[in-house]
N, C-alpha and C positions, 0 to 999 in steps of 0.2 A: 895766267889773265881770269879775274874776278868774274863770275856768270852773275847777269842781272835778272835776280830773282824777284823782282816786284809782281810780275803777274802771278808766279805762284804764290808771294806772301798775301797779295791783295785779295788772291780767289780763299786763301786761309783767314782771314779776316772776315769776310763776308760769309762764310759759312759759320764761323763763330757767332755772329750778329744774329744769322738766323738762327741757330740754334739757342743762343738764350734768348732771343724774342722781346727784349728791351732794349734801351740805348747801350750803349758801350762806351765809355771813356776811351780817348787814346791810352791813357793809362793802361788801363784793362787790355785793351787790345794788344800795347804793345809786351804786356806781361804774355799774351798768349803766342806771339812771335819772336819772344826774346829780343828784343829790340828796343829803341828808344822812342818815346811816346811824339817827340819831333817830326822822327821818321812815319809814323803812321796819320799826322794831320798832313805832311808835304805830299803822301802819296796818297790820300784819301780826299784830297784839293781835286786831281782831275776826275774820281769818281762822283763828285760833289759837282762839279762843272757838268756833267754829262748829264746828271739828275739819277743816278743811280744808287747813290746815298744823299743823306742830309744830315747837318750838325745842330743843336742845340745846344744852349748856353746853358748855365744853372747847375743848381743842386741834383735835378732830375734829367741833367742832358747829356750827350752823349751822341755818338754816332747812331743813323739807324737805315734801314734799310727802305729806299725809295721807290722801288720797282717790282714789278713781276719777275720772280724769277726763273718762271717759264718762258718768258719772253728776252730776256739777256742772256748769250752766250759768251765763250770765252773770247770770240773775236770783237765782240762789243768792249769789253773790259779790255783787251790788248790796243784797241784804239784809241779810250778814254786815258790808257798810261801815256799816250803818244806813240803809239807802235815802236817800243823798244826792238833794237837789234834780235833776231830771234837765234842767231848762229855767231860764237865766238871766233869761227876761222873767217878769214877773208884773200883776198888778192894780195900779192905783193905787187908794189906800184912803184917802185924805186927807179924804174927805167921804161918808160911808157913806148918808148922808140927801139927797143929790144924786141925783136920779134919772135924769140923764145917767148918771153915775157908775156907778148900778143897772145900767143897759142896757148899757153899755158893758162893764162886769165880766162879767156874764152872758153876753154873747156869747165872750168870751175865756175864761171859765172853760169852755164847753162845748168851745171847739176846743182848751185845753189839756189836758182829761179824757180826750178823744178821741185827742190824739197820745199822751199819757202811757200811755194802755190801750194804742196799738198799739204803742210801743216796748218796753214789759214784756212784751208779747205775745210779740215777735221776741225778747228777751232769752231767754223760756222755753224758747225754740229751739235755741238757742246753746250747746254745750258747751264746757268746756274742751279735749276730746279734738280737737273740730275745728277749735278755734284752732290745737293744737299742729300739727295733721295740715297745716293751712295753711302755718306757719310752714316745717316740713319740705320741705315741696314750694319755697318759695322760696327756702329755704337750697340747696336741691338744684340751683335751678337758675342761683343765683348762683355756685354753685363752678365756677371755669375748669377745663375740661377738660385732663387731664393731658397735655403738650407744648407748652401754649399758655402765653402769656403772662398774669401775674396781671390783673384789671381795675383 
């Protein structure tokens, strides 16, 4: 089963947009994410509707960040994407009258609900600014020192 990677992709795109500090076209973002520009436009539409990004047409246009990165959490972005399912596993529902299926599903529901609540709680604590800061630190460590060969 294919995983829904929209949250990861959108966060990836937002960090590129922040790092570039200028409007980025759908083609540029698509190249960063190894996808098609139509996928970028479709995915970014939810972020635009939520006020996190904006798009400008024309030769100097593109996508830009329209929010304070410190005020937006992973939970906010997850919501802007329509709250996609967090887990690829789920309950069997072939025979709801089956008592075994009911017992199994009750146990799994409790576990899934607890895991989802914990994950969403964590999403609420991570801001886009924190992700951007982590990227900048990683980028700075990756840069070769002056006078040394490139890695």
